[in-house]
C-alpha positions in Angstrom: 70.1 113.1 49.2 73.4 114.7 47.6 76.0 115.9 49.9 76.3 119.7 50.2 79.5 121.5 49.0 81.4 124.2 50.6 83.0 127.0 48.8 86.3 124.9 48.3 84.1 122.3 46.3 84.6 119.7 49.1 81.8 117.6 50.4 80.3 119.2 53.7 78.9 116.9 56.3 75.1 116.6 56.1 73.5 118.2 59.3 70.3 116.5 59.8 68.0 117.8 62.7 68.5 115.4 65.5 65.3 113.2 66.3 63.9 111.7 69.3 64.9 108.1 69.7 62.0 105.8 68.6 62.2 104.3 72.1 62.0 107.9 74.2 58.8 108.2 76.3 56.6 110.8 74.3 55.9 112.5 77.6 59.5 112.6 78.6 60.4 114.2 75.3 57.6 117.0 75.3 58.6 117.8 78.8 62.2 118.4 77.8 61.0 120.7 75.2 59.0 122.6 77.4 61.8 123.2 79.9 64.0 124.5 76.9 61.1 126.8 76.1 60.9 128.2 79.6 64.6 128.7 79.6 64.7 130.6 76.6 61.7 132.8 77.9 63.6 133.7 80.9 66.9 134.8 78.9 65.8 137.5 76.4 69.4 138.0 75.0 69.0 134.5 73.6 65.7 135.6 71.7 66.8 138.7 70.5 68.2 138.7 66.9 70.5 141.2 65.9 69.1 143.7 63.3 70.1 143.2 59.8 71.9 146.1 58.0 69.7 148.2 56.0 72.4 149.7 53.7 74.9 147.2 51.9 78.4 147.6 52.7 79.7 148.8 49.7 77.4 151.8 49.5 79.6 153.4 52.0 82.6 153.5 49.5 80.8 156.3 47.2 78.3 159.1 48.0 74.9 158.4 46.8 72.4 161.3 45.8 69.0 161.7 47.0 67.8 160.1 43.7 69.5 157.0 44.9 72.2 157.2 41.8 75.7 156.8 42.5 77.6 159.8 41.9 80.9 159.9 39.8 83.6 158.1 41.9 84.4 154.6 42.4 81.2 153.6 40.9 78.8 154.9 38.3 75.5 153.7 37.3 75.7 155.9 34.0 75.7 152.7 31.9 72.3 151.9 32.9 71.0 155.1 30.9 72.4 153.1 27.7 70.0 150.5 28.2 67.6 151.9 25.5 66.9 149.2 23.1 63.5 148.1 22.4 64.9 144.4 23.0 67.1 144.1 26.0 69.3 141.2 27.3 71.7 140.7 30.2 74.3 137.9 29.4 75.6 136.7 32.8 78.9 135.2 32.2 80.6 133.2 35.1 83.3 131.3 33.4 85.3 132.1 30.0 83.2 129.1 28.7 85.5 129.3 25.5 83.9 132.5 24.6 80.3 131.2 24.0 78.6 134.1 26.0 80.2 136.2 23.3 78.9 134.2 20.6 75.2 134.3 22.3 75.5 138.0 22.2 76.4 138.0 18.7 73.5 135.5 17.7 71.0 137.9 19.7 72.1 140.8 17.6 72.2 139.1 14.2 69.3 136.7 14.5 66.9 139.9 15.5 68.2 141.4 12.3 67.9 138.5 10.1 64.5 137.5 11.5 62.9 140.7 12.2 64.7 143.3 10.3 65.8 145.0 13.3 69.1 147.1 13.6 71.5 147.3 16.5 70.0 150.6 17.5 66.6 148.5 18.3 68.6 146.1 20.8 70.6 146.4 23.8 73.1 143.6 25.0 74.9 143.7 28.1 77.6 141.1 28.9 78.4 140.9 32.8 82.0 139.5 33.4 81.8 138.1 36.9 83.3 135.3 39.1 86.1 133.4 36.8 85.2 135.4 33.7 86.6 138.5 35.0 89.8 138.1 33.2 88.1 138.5 30.0 88.2 142.3 30.8 92.0 142.4 31.0 94.4 143.2 28.0 96.9 141.2 26.8 99.8 142.2 28.7 98.3 141.3 32.0 97.3 137.9 30.9 101.0 137.4 30.2 102.4 139.1 33.2 100.0 137.3 35.8 100.1 133.9 33.9 96.2 134.0 33.7 95.8 131.3 31.0 98.1 128.7 32.9 97.0 129.4 36.2 93.2 129.2 35.2 93.6 126.8 32.5 92.4 128.9 29.6 93.8 127.6 26.4 94.3 129.9 23.3 92.4 128.6 20.3 95.2 129.8 17.9 97.9 127.8 19.8 96.2 125.2 21.7 98.3 125.9 24.8 97.8 128.0 27.8 96.8 131.5 26.8 99.5 134.0 27.3 97.2 136.8 25.7 93.4 137.5 26.2 92.1 135.2 23.4 88.6 136.9 23.6 90.0 140.2 22.3 91.0 138.8 19.1 89.3 137.4 16.0 91.2 134.1 16.2 90.4 133.5 19.6 86.7 133.1 19.8 84.3 130.6 18.5 82.3 132.6 16.1 83.7 135.4 13.7 82.9 138.9 15.0 82.1 137.5 18.6 85.5 139.1 19.7 85.2 141.9 22.3 86.1 144.8 20.1 83.8 144.0 17.3 81.0 143.7 19.9 81.8 146.7 21.6 81.6 148.5 18.0 77.9 147.3 18.1 77.3 149.1 21.3 77.3 146.0 23.4 77.9 146.9 27.1 80.4 145.1 29.3 80.2 145.2 33.2 83.2 143.7 35.1 82.8 142.4 38.9 85.1 144.3 41.5 84.8 141.4 43.9 86.2 139.0 41.3 88.9 141.3 40.4 90.1 141.8 44.0 89.8 138.2 44.7 91.6 136.8 41.3 94.4 139.7 41.2 95.1 138.8 44.8 95.4 135.1 44.1 97.9 135.8 41.0 99.8 138.6 42.4 102.5 136.2 43.3 103.0 135.2 39.6 104.1 138.8 38.8 105.9 139.2 42.1 104.1 141.9 43.3 101.9 142.5 46.5 97.9 141.9 46.4 97.2 145.6 46.7 99.6 146.3 43.8 98.0 143.6 41.7 94.4 145.0 42.3 95.5 148.6 41.5 97.2 147.5 38.5 94.4 145.2 37.3 91.9 148.1 38.1 93.9 150.8 36.1 94.3 148.5 33.0 90.8 147.2 32.3 90.2 147.2 28.6 88.6 150.4 27.8 85.1 150.5 27.8 84.6 147.7 30.6 82.3 149.3 33.6 83.6 148.2 36.9 80.8 147.6 39.4 80.8 146.8 43.1 79.7 143.1 42.4 78.5 141.3 39.6 75.2 140.3 40.9 74.3 143.8 41.6 74.6 144.6 37.8 72.4 141.6 37.2 69.9 142.9 39.2 69.9 146.8 38.2 69.8 145.6 34.3 66.9 143.3 35.2 65.1 146.3 37.0 65.6 148.4 33.7 63.9 145.8 31.5 66.9 143.1 30.5 65.8 139.8 30.3 68.3 137.2 31.6 70.5 134.8 29.6 73.4 132.5 31.3 76.3 132.8 29.4 78.3 129.9 31.2 
């Protein structure tokens, strides 16, 4: 059985449930179990589990209306009202993946047109940028200032070296013509950006720009590429979009 891995990628020790030794007397083993059960029954504190919170922690960051919709403020669900196409798909993007999530989205739009004669108004595509894909939502200036390409080992196809710009904003930085972010935005493709990833990555790379973690987060938030929708966490955007009828596509 493969060994589990922790958040750092290191192998975590297996934790098999201890079993009674083969030579253990069956009656003695059952007797010990009965003793443990009796002890637990006499200790209510050990058998009372903490009640799970009914409200997610991020919900306290912004007021929620009686309709359950986020009011204007740090978060807004107004982007969900734009999921109006007859065919809707969410492209879940966890890694830059050389821009192939952008190419998948382009093919979604183009092939529906070629195969079924549908226009962009009949389709809705959402690209969710989360985890290590979050920097795709940032402008060239921040990629250069925080040495994002070098730190995250992202190459620029135009130079072959570590990206000092956001290649996904440029025609020569994506695998298929027309798959750059500005071109897709012109075709009404929606983009969401994960705030958890933004907070983590900006903090990790703050030292590259010689600023504090708080200053880095503030700068990244303020300088998101126009049109990017910041969401509390990327998986929430996946869920909300699917509840509005989007099918799911893994973008890498």
